[in-house]
SESERO-688150 format. One record per atom (N, C-alpha, C, O): chain; x, y, z; residue number from 1. Coordinates in nm, 3 decimals. Layout:
<recs>
cadena	east	north	up	num
A	X	Y	Z	NUM;
...
</recs>
This chain:
<recs>
cadena	east	north	up	num
A	-1.441	0.441	-1.014	1;
A	-1.296	0.391	-1.008	1;
A	-1.257	0.357	-1.136	1;
A	-1.333	0.303	-1.216	1;
A	-1.123	0.390	-1.164	2;
A	-1.065	0.387	-1.279	2;
A	-1.044	0.232	-1.319	2;
A	-1.046	0.145	-1.232	2;
A	-1.026	0.205	-1.439	3;
A	-1.012	0.068	-1.494	3;
A	-0.867	0.027	-1.430	3;
A	-0.857	-0.084	-1.378	3;
A	-0.757	0.113	-1.433	4;
A	-0.623	0.091	-1.393	4;
A	-0.642	0.043	-1.243	4;
A	-0.606	-0.067	-1.201	4;
A	-0.698	0.136	-1.174	5;
A	-0.714	0.082	-1.017	5;
A	-0.765	-0.054	-0.996	5;
A	-0.714	-0.136	-0.919	5;
A	-0.881	-0.073	-1.078	6;
A	-0.945	-0.196	-1.053	6;
A	-0.845	-0.306	-1.113	6;
A	-0.820	-0.403	-1.041	6;
A	-0.795	-0.297	-1.222	7;
A	-0.699	-0.401	-1.241	7;
A	-0.590	-0.423	-1.152	7;
A	-0.558	-0.540	-1.127	7;
A	-0.512	-0.304	-1.086	8;
A	-0.433	-0.317	-0.968	8;
A	-0.478	-0.400	-0.866	8;
A	-0.409	-0.488	-0.815	8;
A	-0.617	-0.366	-0.829	9;
A	-0.655	-0.417	-0.726	9;
A	-0.682	-0.572	-0.733	9;
A	-0.664	-0.646	-0.636	9;
A	-0.726	-0.615	-0.858	10;
A	-0.707	-0.749	-0.892	10;
A	-0.592	-0.823	-0.884	10;
A	-0.590	-0.938	-0.838	10;
A	-0.471	-0.749	-0.937	11;
A	-0.337	-0.808	-0.926	11;
A	-0.316	-0.824	-0.792	11;
A	-0.276	-0.936	-0.759	11;
A	-0.333	-0.743	-0.705	12;
A	-0.306	-0.740	-0.543	12;
A	-0.370	-0.841	-0.504	12;
A	-0.299	-0.928	-0.451	12;
A	-0.514	-0.868	-0.513	13;
A	-0.567	-0.996	-0.447	13;
A	-0.527	-1.123	-0.483	13;
A	-0.572	-1.223	-0.427	13;
A	-0.428	-1.128	-0.589	14;
A	-0.405	-1.267	-0.625	14;
A	-0.247	-1.278	-0.565	14;
A	-0.174	-1.364	-0.614	14;
A	-0.209	-1.210	-0.482	15;
A	-0.072	-1.213	-0.413	15;
A	-0.107	-1.295	-0.289	15;
A	-0.192	-1.246	-0.215	15;
A	-0.055	-1.409	-0.258	16;
A	-0.077	-1.491	-0.169	16;
A	-0.053	-1.409	-0.034	16;
A	0.038	-1.327	-0.024	16;
A	-0.144	-1.440	0.072	17;
A	-0.112	-1.370	0.199	17;
A	0.028	-1.418	0.285	17;
A	0.066	-1.355	0.384	17;
A	0.098	-1.535	0.235	18;
A	0.193	-1.577	0.296	18;
A	0.324	-1.475	0.228	18;
A	0.426	-1.454	0.293	18;
A	0.304	-1.426	0.106	19;
A	0.394	-1.324	0.057	19;
A	0.385	-1.198	0.103	19;
A	0.485	-1.128	0.122	19;
A	0.232	-1.151	0.131	20;
A	0.234	-1.022	0.181	20;
A	0.240	-0.997	0.329	20;
A	0.262	-0.884	0.372	20;
A	0.222	-1.097	0.403	21;
A	0.235	-1.078	0.567	21;
A	0.356	-1.028	0.634	21;
A	0.340	-0.962	0.737	21;
A	0.486	-1.050	0.587	22;
A	0.599	-0.978	0.644	22;
A	0.597	-0.822	0.592	22;
A	0.631	-0.728	0.665	22;
A	0.563	-0.810	0.487	23;
A	0.570	-0.661	0.446	23;
A	0.444	-0.573	0.519	23;
A	0.462	-0.456	0.552	23;
A	0.325	-0.637	0.538	24;
A	0.227	-0.593	0.607	24;
A	0.260	-0.553	0.754	24;
A	0.226	-0.446	0.805	24;
A	0.337	-0.661	0.820	25;
A	0.371	-0.642	0.934	25;
A	0.469	-0.516	0.958	25;
A	0.451	-0.432	1.046	25;
A	0.571	-0.515	0.870	26;
A	0.643	-0.393	0.848	26;
A	0.574	-0.261	0.826	26;
A	0.606	-0.157	0.884	26;
A	0.479	-0.272	0.740	27;
A	0.405	-0.139	0.726	27;
A	0.337	-0.104	0.854	27;
A	0.353	0.005	0.908	27;
A	0.259	-0.198	0.904	28;
A	0.187	-0.173	1.033	28;
A	0.266	-0.097	1.136	28;
A	0.218	0.003	1.190	28;
A	0.395	-0.146	1.166	29;
A	0.477	-0.081	1.251	29;
A	0.528	0.054	1.207	29;
A	0.534	0.149	1.285	29;
A	0.563	0.061	1.089	30;
A	0.620	0.204	1.020	30;
A	0.515	0.306	1.036	30;
A	0.531	0.417	1.086	30;
A	0.394	0.251	0.984	31;
A	0.277	0.366	0.981	31;
A	0.215	0.399	1.101	31;
A	0.137	0.494	1.100	31;
A	0.236	0.329	1.218	32;
A	0.164	0.357	1.333	32;
A	0.182	0.500	1.384	32;
A	0.085	0.552	1.439	32;
A	0.282	0.564	1.374	33;
A	0.276	0.720	1.426	33;
A	0.198	0.812	1.338	33;
A	0.147	0.916	1.378	33;
A	0.190	0.762	1.200	34;
A	0.092	0.844	1.120	34;
A	-0.046	0.791	1.089	34;
A	-0.123	0.861	1.024	34;
A	-0.079	0.682	1.128	35;
A	-0.209	0.610	1.131	35;
A	-0.324	0.713	1.143	35;
A	-0.408	0.719	1.053	35;
A	-0.330	0.779	1.231	36;
A	-0.441	0.884	1.256	36;
A	-0.463	0.958	1.131	36;
A	-0.575	0.973	1.083	36;
A	-0.366	1.002	1.084	37;
A	-0.374	1.118	0.977	37;
A	-0.431	1.030	0.841	37;
A	-0.514	1.073	0.762	37;
A	-0.371	0.904	0.834	38;
A	-0.413	0.810	0.720	38;
A	-0.563	0.788	0.730	38;
A	-0.642	0.812	0.639	38;
A	-0.599	0.733	0.862	39;
A	-0.742	0.712	0.884	39;
A	-0.835	0.837	0.835	39;
A	-0.935	0.831	0.764	39;
A	-0.780	0.938	0.886	40;
A	-0.885	1.082	0.861	40;
A	-0.890	1.085	0.709	40;
A	-0.995	1.098	0.647	40;
A	-0.761	1.072	0.651	41;
A	-0.772	1.108	0.492	41;
A	-0.856	0.994	0.425	41;
A	-0.915	1.024	0.321	41;
A	-0.865	0.883	0.467	42;
A	-0.943	0.754	0.419	42;
A	-1.085	0.789	0.447	42;
A	-1.164	0.776	0.354	42;
A	-1.129	0.833	0.563	43;
A	-1.244	0.864	0.605	43;
A	-1.330	0.961	0.507	43;
A	-1.447	0.948	0.469	43;
A	-1.239	1.059	0.479	44;
A	-1.300	1.158	0.393	44;
A	-1.323	1.122	0.255	44;
A	-1.419	1.160	0.189	44;
A	-1.208	1.032	0.206	45;
A	-1.244	0.985	0.058	45;
A	-1.152	0.838	0.047	45;
A	-1.031	0.823	0.036	45;
A	-1.252	0.747	0.053	46;
A	-1.191	0.601	0.069	46;
A	-1.113	0.561	-0.070	46;
A	-1.041	0.463	-0.087	46;
A	-1.144	0.657	-0.161	47;
A	-1.100	0.596	-0.286	47;
A	-0.970	0.672	-0.342	47;
A	-0.882	0.620	-0.410	47;
A	-0.975	0.797	-0.301	48;
A	-0.856	0.876	-0.329	48;
A	-0.766	0.932	-0.221	48;
A	-0.694	1.029	-0.243	48;
A	-0.769	0.875	-0.110	49;
A	-0.716	0.926	-0.001	49;
A	-0.560	0.937	-0.006	49;
A	-0.502	1.018	0.066	49;
A	-0.499	0.861	-0.086	50;
A	-0.346	0.846	-0.112	50;
A	-0.303	0.949	-0.211	50;
A	-0.183	0.966	-0.229	50;
A	-0.388	1.016	-0.276	51;
A	-0.324	1.095	-0.409	51;
A	-0.253	1.230	-0.367	51;
A	-0.156	1.275	-0.429	51;
A	-0.312	1.292	-0.254	52;
A	-0.224	1.400	-0.223	52;
A	-0.083	1.361	-0.171	52;
A	0.011	1.431	-0.207	52;
A	-0.065	1.269	-0.101	53;
A	0.072	1.224	-0.076	53;
A	0.144	1.126	-0.148	53;
A	0.252	1.076	-0.113	53;
A	0.069	1.098	-0.268	54;
A	0.160	0.996	-0.358	54;
A	0.312	1.033	-0.356	54;
A	0.389	0.951	-0.305	54;
A	0.353	1.133	-0.400	55;
A	0.486	1.168	-0.431	55;
A	0.583	1.149	-0.309	55;
A	0.692	1.093	-0.314	55;
A	0.528	1.204	-0.206	56;
A	0.611	1.209	-0.068	56;
A	0.600	1.088	0.015	56;
A	0.695	1.018	0.049	56;
A	0.462	1.067	0.050	57;
A	0.434	0.967	0.149	57;
A	0.450	0.824	0.061	57;
A	0.517	0.729	0.101	57;
A	0.381	0.826	-0.061	58;
A	0.408	0.693	-0.137	58;
A	0.556	0.664	-0.165	58;
A	0.601	0.550	-0.177	58;
A	0.617	0.760	-0.174	59;
A	0.756	0.727	-0.247	59;
A	0.850	0.665	-0.103	59;
A	0.933	0.575	-0.108	59;
A	0.806	0.746	0.024	60;
A	0.866	0.684	0.141	60;
A	0.821	0.534	0.163	60;
A	0.902	0.447	0.194	60;
A	0.687	0.510	0.143	61;
A	0.655	0.376	0.158	61;
A	0.729	0.281	0.078	61;
A	0.791	0.184	0.121	61;
A	0.718	0.315	-0.035	62;
A	0.764	0.231	-0.145	62;
A	0.932	0.211	-0.118	62;
A	0.981	0.098	-0.121	62;
A	0.999	0.310	-0.096	63;
A	1.149	0.300	-0.058	63;
A	1.154	0.215	0.074	63;
A	1.239	0.126	0.077	63;
A	1.085	0.230	0.165	64;
A	1.100	0.132	0.288	64;
A	1.081	-0.017	0.250	64;
A	1.151	-0.112	0.287	64;
A	0.968	-0.019	0.164	65;
A	0.970	-0.165	0.120	65;
A	1.081	-0.234	0.046	65;
A	1.121	-0.349	0.064	65;
A	1.128	-0.140	-0.046	66;
A	1.233	-0.194	-0.126	66;
A	1.350	-0.206	-0.049	66;
A	1.430	-0.287	-0.096	66;
A	1.388	-0.145	0.060	67;
A	1.507	-0.141	0.161	67;
A	1.493	-0.269	0.241	67;
A	1.593	-0.314	0.297	67;
A	1.374	-0.332	0.252	68;
A	1.359	-0.442	0.345	68;
A	1.335	-0.569	0.249	68;
A	1.295	-0.677	0.293	68;
A	1.362	-0.545	0.118	69;
A	1.359	-0.666	0.021	69;
A	1.220	-0.691	-0.028	69;
A	1.206	-0.793	-0.096	69;
A	1.115	-0.618	-0.006	70;
A	0.993	-0.625	-0.058	70;
A	0.970	-0.526	-0.194	70;
A	0.891	-0.432	-0.197	70;
A	1.046	-0.563	-0.292	71;
A	1.039	-0.475	-0.422	71;
A	0.915	-0.562	-0.503	71;
A	0.848	-0.658	-0.465	71;
A	0.915	-0.488	-0.628	72;
A	0.806	-0.528	-0.731	72;
A	0.830	-0.676	-0.763	72;
A	0.734	-0.749	-0.787	72;
A	0.952	-0.721	-0.762	73;
A	0.989	-0.846	-0.817	73;
A	0.943	-0.951	-0.693	73;
A	0.894	-1.060	-0.725	73;
A	0.957	-0.921	-0.567	74;
A	0.927	-0.980	-0.458	74;
A	0.777	-1.034	-0.458	74;
A	0.735	-1.148	-0.435	74;
A	0.711	-0.921	-0.492	75;
A	0.544	-0.937	-0.515	75;
A	0.506	-1.010	-0.644	75;
A	0.407	-1.083	-0.650	75;
A	0.581	-0.990	-0.735	76;
A	0.552	-1.043	-0.876	76;
A	0.462	-0.937	-0.953	76;
A	0.366	-0.969	-1.022	76;
A	0.500	-0.821	-0.935	77;
A	0.433	-0.699	-1.001	77;
A	0.523	-0.626	-1.084	77;
A	0.643	-0.646	-1.070	77;
A	0.482	-0.549	-1.163	78;
A	0.561	-0.483	-1.254	78;
A	0.612	-0.370	-1.178	78;
A	0.722	-0.327	-1.212	78;
A	0.546	-0.310	-1.073	79;
A	0.578	-0.168	-1.021	79;
A	0.503	-0.169	-0.893	79;
A	0.391	-0.221	-0.892	79;
A	0.556	-0.114	-0.777	80;
A	0.520	-0.113	-0.650	80;
A	0.422	0.002	-0.636	80;
A	0.350	0.016	-0.537	80;
A	0.421	0.081	-0.737	81;
A	0.327	0.204	-0.741	81;
A	0.179	0.137	-0.772	81;
A	0.079	0.206	-0.749	81;
A	0.168	0.027	-0.814	82;
A	0.032	-0.068	-0.859	82;
A	-0.029	-0.103	-0.725	82;
A	-0.151	-0.087	-0.713	82;
A	0.049	-0.154	-0.613	83;
A	-0.018	-0.231	-0.507	83;
A	0.016	-0.141	-0.382	83;
A	-0.062	-0.158	-0.288	83;
A	0.116	-0.049	-0.361	84;
A	0.142	0.004	-0.229	84;
A	0.032	0.066	-0.140	84;
A	0.031	0.076	-0.018	84;
A	-0.074	0.112	-0.247	85;
A	-0.185	0.176	-0.155	85;
A	-0.284	0.053	-0.085	85;
A	-0.351	0.069	0.017	85;
A	-0.275	-0.054	-0.153	86;
A	-0.340	-0.153	-0.105	86;
A	-0.265	-0.223	0.019	86;
A	-0.327	-0.276	0.111	86;
A	-0.157	-0.219	0.013	87;
A	-0.061	-0.277	0.127	87;
A	-0.093	-0.197	0.237	87;
A	-0.114	-0.247	0.347	87;
A	-0.100	-0.068	0.215	88;
A	-0.129	0.035	0.332	88;
A	-0.257	0.003	0.397	88;
A	-0.278	-0.012	0.517	88;
A	-0.335	-0.005	0.306	89;
A	-0.491	-0.013	0.337	89;
A	-0.505	-0.138	0.422	89;
A	-0.579	-0.140	0.520	89;
A	-0.433	-0.243	0.383	90;
A	-0.454	-0.376	0.453	90;
A	-0.360	-0.378	0.579	90;
A	-0.390	-0.452	0.672	90;
A	-0.259	-0.306	0.585	91;
A	-0.184	-0.302	0.705	91;
A	-0.261	-0.241	0.821	91;
A	-0.262	-0.282	0.937	91;
A	-0.324	-0.141	0.771	92;
A	-0.385	-0.049	0.861	92;
A	-0.551	-0.092	0.877	92;
A	-0.637	-0.028	0.937	92;
A	-0.565	-0.210	0.810	93;
A	-0.706	-0.269	0.824	93;
A	-0.821	-0.137	0.775	93;
A	-0.920	-0.119	0.846	93;
A	-0.803	-0.067	0.677	94;
A	-0.891	0.013	0.634	94;
A	-0.992	-0.025	0.547	94;
A	-1.086	0.051	0.523	94;
A	-0.982	-0.155	0.488	95;
A	-1.101	-0.204	0.412	95;
A	-1.142	-0.314	0.470	95;
A	-1.240	-0.375	0.426	95;
</recs>
């Protein structure tokens, strides 16, 4: 695992659950229709499951978060790119 991913995970882990809860609920609902595909990708490669869809899927996830007020500033991070994968994983209870 790359240093950048480990650092991003450490940053994500410092975000209080009280801040993440509403965004996680949103993602759980939004991702429900595609959760079988996400779970299959995760099962094949738990580290890199998100890379193939980063530009399309990842952009859609990040845009939905921003539209609902869950932007980088809300989470206290510099970029949603750094944490959206962890939000998806937690919303779908992949880890």
